VEXGURO-640692 format. One line per field, with one value per residue: residue number from 1; x, y, z of N, C-alpha, C, O in turn. Coordinates in steps of 0.05 Angstrom, whole numbers. Each point is the difference from the previous one (the first is absolute). Layout:
% residues N
seq [NUM | ...]
n.xx [X | ...]
n.yy [Y | ...]
n.zz [Z | ...]
ca.xx [X | ...]
ca.yy [Y | ...]
ca.zz [Z | ...]
c.xx [X | ...]
c.yy [Y | ...]
c.zz [Z | ...]
o.xx [X | ...]
o.yy [Y | ...]
o.zz [Z | ...]
END
This chain:
% residues 107
seq [1 | 2 | 3 | 4 | 5 | 6 | 7 | 8 | 9 | 10 | 11 | 12 | 13 | 14 | 15 | 16 | 17 | 18 | 19 | 20 | 21 | 22 | 23 | 24 | 25 | 26 | 27 | 28 | 29 | 30 | 31 | 32 | 33 | 34 | 35 | 36 | 37 | 38 | 39 | 40 | 41 | 42 | 43 | 44 | 45 | 46 | 47 | 48 | 49 | 50 | 51 | 52 | 53 | 54 | 55 | 56 | 57 | 58 | 59 | 60 | 61 | 62 | 63 | 64 | 65 | 66 | 67 | 68 | 69 | 70 | 71 | 72 | 73 | 74 | 75 | 76 | 77 | 78 | 79 | 80 | 81 | 82 | 83 | 84 | 85 | 86 | 87 | 88 | 89 | 90 | 91 | 92 | 93 | 94 | 95 | 96 | 97 | 98 | 99 | 100 | 101 | 102 | 103 | 104 | 105 | 106 | 107]
n.xx [1330 | -40 | 23 | 9 | 29 | 43 | 14 | 12 | 40 | 35 | 7 | 23 | 45 | 20 | 9 | 37 | 38 | 10 | 19 | 44 | 25 | 11 | 33 | 41 | 15 | 17 | 36 | 23 | -12 | 32 | -7 | 32 | -14 | 21 | 1 | -13 | 13 | -42 | -30 | 0 | -31 | 1 | -18 | 14 | -18 | -8 | 40 | -16 | 9 | 33 | -8 | 30 | 1 | 11 | -18 | -40 | 1 | 30 | 29 | 30 | 37 | 32 | 25 | 36 | 36 | 28 | 26 | 39 | 30 | 11 | -4 | 41 | -14 | 13 | -41 | 2 | 19 | 25 | -12 | 36 | 9 | 35 | -13 | -13 | 33 | 23 | -20 | 2 | 38 | 5 | -19 | 25 | 28 | -26 | -2 | -39 | 25 | -26 | 29 | 0 | -45 | 37 | -28 | 11 | -4 | 8 | -37]
n.yy [-1296 | 19 | 20 | -43 | 27 | -8 | 18 | 44 | 11 | -6 | 33 | 35 | -4 | 8 | 43 | 18 | -9 | 26 | 39 | -4 | -4 | 37 | 26 | -14 | 14 | 40 | -27 | 19 | 14 | -28 | 41 | -31 | 42 | -17 | 41 | 4 | -20 | 18 | -15 | -43 | 22 | -44 | 22 | -42 | 28 | 40 | 5 | -19 | 43 | -26 | 41 | -33 | 44 | -30 | 22 | -20 | 42 | -19 | 33 | 0 | -25 | 17 | 34 | -10 | -13 | 31 | 21 | -20 | 14 | 37 | -10 | -5 | -39 | 43 | 18 | 3 | 41 | -38 | 32 | -8 | -10 | -27 | -43 | -23 | -13 | -38 | -38 | -17 | -22 | -43 | -31 | -11 | -31 | -36 | 26 | -5 | -36 | 36 | 34 | -15 | -5 | -25 | 26 | -43 | 30 | -42 | 24]
n.zz [-63 | -4 | 33 | -6 | -21 | 10 | 38 | -2 | -16 | 28 | 28 | -16 | -1 | 39 | 10 | -18 | 20 | 36 | -8 | -5 | 37 | 22 | -15 | 10 | 39 | -9 | -6 | 33 | -41 | 13 | -18 | -3 | -8 | -36 | 20 | -43 | 38 | -2 | -29 | 12 | 25 | -7 | -34 | 11 | -32 | 19 | -20 | 37 | -7 | 17 | -16 | -4 | 10 | -31 | -34 | 1 | 17 | 27 | 3 | -34 | 2 | 27 | -15 | -25 | 22 | 16 | -29 | -11 | 32 | -23 | -43 | 15 | -19 | 7 | -2 | -45 | -3 | -1 | 28 | -26 | 43 | -1 | -1 | 36 | 28 | -12 | 11 | 41 | 9 | -13 | 25 | 36 | -17 | 4 | -36 | 21 | -10 | 4 | -2 | 43 | 0 | -3 | -23 | 8 | -32 | 9 | 6]
ca.xx [-26 | -2 | -3 | -27 | -16 | 0 | -18 | -28 | -7 | -4 | -26 | -21 | -2 | -14 | -29 | -10 | -3 | -25 | -23 | -3 | -12 | -28 | -14 | -4 | -20 | -26 | -6 | 13 | 26 | 20 | 23 | 22 | 13 | 14 | -11 | -8 | -27 | -1 | -8 | -25 | -22 | -13 | -16 | 9 | -17 | -18 | 15 | 11 | 28 | 15 | 26 | 21 | 23 | 25 | 17 | -9 | 9 | -21 | -20 | -21 | -15 | -17 | -24 | -17 | -13 | -19 | -23 | -14 | -13 | -16 | -28 | -1 | -9 | 24 | -8 | -1 | 28 | 17 | 22 | 18 | -4 | 17 | -12 | -25 | 9 | 10 | -24 | -15 | 16 | -2 | -27 | -4 | 15 | -12 | -29 | -8 | 1 | -23 | 5 | 27 | 1 | 3 | -10 | 16 | -12 | 20 | -13]
ca.yy [-6 | 7 | -23 | -8 | 1 | -26 | -16 | 8 | -9 | -29 | -4 | 7 | -23 | -22 | 7 | -3 | -29 | -9 | 11 | -16 | -25 | 7 | 6 | -25 | -15 | 12 | -4 | 18 | -7 | 21 | -3 | 19 | 1 | 25 | 13 | 28 | 2 | 8 | -23 | 2 | -19 | 3 | -23 | -6 | -20 | -11 | -10 | 21 | -4 | 23 | 2 | 15 | 5 | -8 | 23 | 16 | -10 | -15 | 19 | 4 | -25 | -2 | 18 | -11 | -24 | 9 | 10 | -23 | -16 | 18 | -8 | -29 | -11 | -8 | -12 | -29 | -11 | 10 | 18 | 6 | 27 | 19 | 2 | 16 | 28 | 12 | 6 | 23 | 25 | 7 | 10 | 26 | 20 | 4 | -2 | -22 | 7 | -14 | -6 | -10 | -25 | 4 | -22 | -3 | -19 | -3 | -11]
ca.zz [11 | 29 | 17 | 5 | -24 | -12 | 17 | -5 | -27 | 2 | 14 | -19 | -19 | 14 | 0 | -28 | -5 | 14 | -14 | -25 | 8 | 7 | -25 | -15 | 15 | -6 | -28 | -18 | -11 | 4 | -19 | 4 | -26 | -6 | -24 | 3 | 12 | 28 | 16 | 16 | -5 | -26 | -10 | -27 | -12 | 21 | 23 | 18 | 7 | 11 | -14 | 15 | -17 | 13 | 3 | 22 | 26 | 15 | 12 | -20 | -2 | 24 | -4 | -22 | 10 | 20 | -15 | -13 | 21 | 17 | 3 | 0 | 26 | 15 | 26 | -5 | 2 | 22 | -8 | 22 | 9 | -15 | -27 | 3 | 6 | -25 | -17 | 11 | -4 | -28 | -5 | 12 | -15 | -26 | -2 | -18 | -29 | -12 | -29 | -2 | -15 | -28 | -17 | -24 | -19 | -21 | -24]
c.xx [1 | -2 | -29 | -18 | -3 | -19 | -29 | -9 | -5 | -26 | -23 | -3 | -15 | -30 | -12 | -4 | -25 | -25 | -5 | -14 | -30 | -16 | -6 | -20 | -28 | -6 | 11 | 26 | 19 | 23 | 20 | 16 | 14 | -12 | -8 | -28 | 2 | -5 | -25 | -20 | -12 | -15 | 8 | -17 | -17 | 14 | 12 | 29 | 12 | 27 | 18 | 24 | 25 | 19 | -8 | 9 | -23 | -21 | -23 | -17 | -19 | -25 | -18 | -15 | -22 | -25 | -16 | -16 | -20 | -28 | -4 | -8 | 24 | -7 | -2 | 27 | 13 | 22 | 18 | -5 | 16 | -12 | -25 | 7 | 10 | -23 | -14 | 15 | 0 | -27 | -5 | 14 | -13 | -30 | -8 | -1 | -22 | 5 | 28 | 2 | 1 | -10 | 15 | -14 | 19 | -11 | 11]
c.yy [6 | -25 | -7 | 0 | -27 | -19 | 7 | -10 | -31 | -6 | 6 | -22 | -24 | 5 | -3 | -29 | -11 | 10 | -14 | -26 | 5 | 4 | -26 | -18 | 10 | -1 | 20 | -11 | 24 | -6 | 22 | -1 | 27 | 12 | 28 | 2 | 7 | -23 | 6 | -22 | 5 | -26 | -4 | -23 | -15 | -11 | 23 | -6 | 26 | -1 | 17 | 3 | -6 | 23 | 18 | -11 | -14 | 18 | 5 | -25 | -3 | 17 | -11 | -25 | 8 | 11 | -22 | -16 | 16 | -10 | -30 | -10 | -11 | -13 | -30 | -13 | 10 | 17 | 5 | 29 | 21 | 4 | 17 | 29 | 14 | 7 | 24 | 26 | 8 | 12 | 27 | 22 | 7 | -2 | -24 | 9 | -15 | -6 | -11 | -26 | 6 | -25 | -1 | -21 | -1 | -13 | 13]
c.zz [30 | 17 | 5 | -24 | -14 | 15 | -6 | -27 | 0 | 14 | -19 | -21 | 12 | 1 | -28 | -6 | 14 | -14 | -27 | 7 | 6 | -26 | -15 | 15 | -6 | -30 | -20 | -10 | 5 | -18 | 5 | -26 | -3 | -25 | 5 | 10 | 29 | 18 | 16 | -8 | -27 | -7 | -29 | -10 | 22 | 25 | 16 | 5 | 11 | -14 | 17 | -19 | 16 | 6 | 24 | 27 | 15 | 13 | -19 | -3 | 23 | -4 | -21 | 9 | 20 | -14 | -13 | 21 | 17 | 4 | -1 | 27 | 17 | 26 | -3 | 5 | 26 | -12 | 25 | 8 | -16 | -28 | 1 | 5 | -26 | -18 | 10 | -3 | -30 | -7 | 11 | -15 | -27 | 1 | -18 | -29 | -14 | -30 | -4 | -15 | -30 | -15 | -26 | -17 | -24 | -25 | -25]
o.xx [20 | -12 | -16 | -21 | -21 | -14 | -17 | -22 | -19 | -14 | -20 | -22 | -15 | -16 | -22 | -20 | -14 | -19 | -23 | -17 | -17 | -22 | -22 | -16 | -19 | -20 | -6 | 16 | -8 | 13 | -7 | 13 | -5 | -5 | 3 | -18 | 21 | 12 | -10 | 7 | -5 | 2 | -3 | 2 | -2 | -13 | 12 | 8 | -11 | 15 | -6 | 9 | 5 | 16 | 16 | 3 | -23 | -22 | -23 | -24 | -23 | -22 | -25 | -23 | -22 | -23 | -25 | -20 | -14 | -10 | -21 | 4 | 3 | 17 | -2 | 2 | -6 | 14 | -10 | -6 | -11 | 2 | -4 | -13 | -7 | 0 | -7 | -12 | -3 | -2 | -13 | -7 | 8 | -11 | 16 | -12 | 3 | -12 | 11 | 23 | -17 | 9 | 1 | -3 | 3 | 13 | -8]
o.yy [-7 | -20 | 18 | -13 | -7 | -16 | -18 | -9 | -9 | -18 | -14 | -7 | -13 | -18 | -10 | -8 | -16 | -15 | -4 | -9 | -16 | -10 | -4 | -13 | -15 | 12 | -1 | -12 | 23 | -21 | 24 | -19 | 19 | -15 | 10 | 11 | -6 | -3 | 22 | -19 | 23 | -20 | 18 | -23 | -24 | -7 | 18 | -23 | 22 | -20 | 22 | -20 | 12 | -1 | 17 | -25 | 3 | -9 | 2 | 2 | -10 | -10 | 0 | -4 | -12 | -6 | 0 | -13 | -11 | 1 | -10 | 14 | -24 | -14 | -14 | -24 | 21 | -8 | 6 | 17 | 21 | 22 | 18 | 18 | 23 | 21 | 18 | 21 | 24 | 19 | 17 | 24 | 19 | -13 | -7 | 21 | -23 | -19 | 2 | -8 | 14 | -22 | 20 | -23 | 19 | -17 | -7]
o.zz [14 | -9 | 5 | 0 | -10 | -12 | -1 | -4 | -13 | -8 | 0 | -8 | -14 | -4 | -2 | -12 | -11 | -2 | -8 | -15 | -8 | -3 | -11 | -13 | 2 | -9 | -24 | 15 | -5 | 1 | 4 | -7 | 16 | -20 | 23 | -14 | 13 | 21 | 1 | -15 | -8 | 14 | -17 | 11 | -1 | 19 | -11 | 6 | -4 | 2 | 9 | -12 | 21 | 18 | 9 | 2 | -7 | 3 | 8 | -2 | -3 | 6 | 3 | -6 | 1 | 8 | 1 | -7 | 17 | 23 | -8 | 20 | 3 | 12 | 21 | 3 | 10 | -18 | 22 | -18 | -6 | -11 | -16 | -11 | -4 | -13 | -15 | -6 | -5 | -15 | -12 | 2 | -13 | 18 | -17 | -6 | -7 | -10 | -22 | -6 | -10 | 6 | -14 | 8 | -14 | -13 | -22]
END
């Protein structure tokens, strides 16, 4: 592993933890599981949740959480400057995914 890479990964994990807290404060359930799925924002039987695949690196989790939070009322919450910056950087790298919400009906 390159020098500094472990520190960067640890910092990203801390950002992911902060974003999980933010998502939960805004009423999103966040689940971290292992399986054959990509992850992201979805609606399961009317409940909104964010699925994160445990096998994916924290950088992927950060992007998925940022997308799930893109159109949320973040101005209602205090966000640490580093968290706000991470969100803005993730949003600037991707376009809004209007069809990114997966509706799952298990009837």
